[in-house]
N, C-alpha and C positions, 0 to 999 in steps of 0.2 A: 675473851682479850680485853683488858686492862686498860683503863683511861689511860694511862702514860703510851701502853705498848700502840694503843690506838692512834692516838698524836703522832708519834714516830709513824708508825704506816701514812696518817695523810699525808704529813711533810713529804715522806719520802715519795708518795705516790704524784706528789708535784715536784719532786725537783731539790724540796728545800730540804731535805735530809742531811745526814752528816755521812752518810754510805755506811754508816755501823749499821746494824741487824737493832731490831726490835729489841733483842733481848739482851742488848749491848755485848753481843761478842763480834770484833773486828775481823772474824771472817766468816764467810759461806760454804758451805763442805757437803756432799753428795758421795757417800764411797770416798775414791783417791781424786774428785774433781772438788775444786777451788775455784773460788770466786777470780778475777784478774788480778786485781793487787794481791791476794795471798801465792799465788802462783808468781809472779812479781818477785814474793820474799821468798821463796823456794828458791827461787832461781840464781837469787841474788848466796843464799846460803851454798849451794853447791856451787857457786864459781871461785867463791872466794877460800872453797874448802874449809866451811869450818870446823865440820865431824875432824880434821885432824886433831883439833881438841878434844871439842864437846861430845865426839861420838855419832855415829853416822845415823843412831837414835837421838840425839840429842839427851844422852845418858850418863856423860862425861868420860870423860878420860884424866887427861893430864887436867885439862879443863873442868868446870862444875859442872853437873846435871843441869840443862837447859829446862829440861822437864821440872823438877824441883822448883826452879827459881824463878820460872813465870808466874808458881803458883803465889809467891809473895812479891815481886817487883809489881812495884805501877808500872804503866806506860812510858811517864817520865823518866823514870829510876834507870829501867832497859835502855833508851834514846841514850842518856847519859855514859851509861856504862858501854854501849855500842859507839857511838862517836867517840869517848872522851878517853875511852880506856878504863883499867887497873892495872897499870903497868907494877905496881907494887906484887901483882898477884900473877903477873904474867901476860895479863889481855892488854893487847895494843890496841891503839885507837886507830877508829875508822874515819873520824871527819875530815880524813886526805882524798876517802874514795868515793865516785863520782856517786857509782850504783849504790853503794850502800847508802849516802845519803838522799839519791833520789827514791829507794826505795827502803827505807826504816821503817815508814809505814806496816809496809806486805812483812818485812822482816817480825814484826812483829807480832803483826795477824798469824803468821806462821806458827811462829813458835807458842805465842799461846794456844792456837788448836792443839799443834801436839799435847801441848802441858796439860790441854782439857782433856787432852783422851780420843777428841773429835775427830783430827785428820788423823791417819796411819800413816807409817812412817814408808819410803818408797818413793817411789813416781809418782809425781801428780798430774793433772791434767786441768785444762781449763772447765768449768763450769759453763755450759750456756744456755 
């Protein structure tokens, strides 16, 4: 374990970590089980029916592929796109949605995990 990973592990062990894994992935996954925050993001995705534009597997339809987009967008750029929208491209703003605002980090984690190939498409459960 490198020194940075060791420090992150030690901070997490005493409750001072950011909640992000030592390898800087915003999600934890084992098969179809994910951490609580990522699961909330997946539930937000489902509740808002984002697949209508981005496809059930996030590979794009009317809207762009989020598998590709999350490979180049930073977390801040993602948040801005979702919360402020991209009206010129047909993306509505979701800053008025309590569910999205409260779960934006989880939504990012879920989609980043899909983009990384770490989270499979389909139904997810909570990692315990």
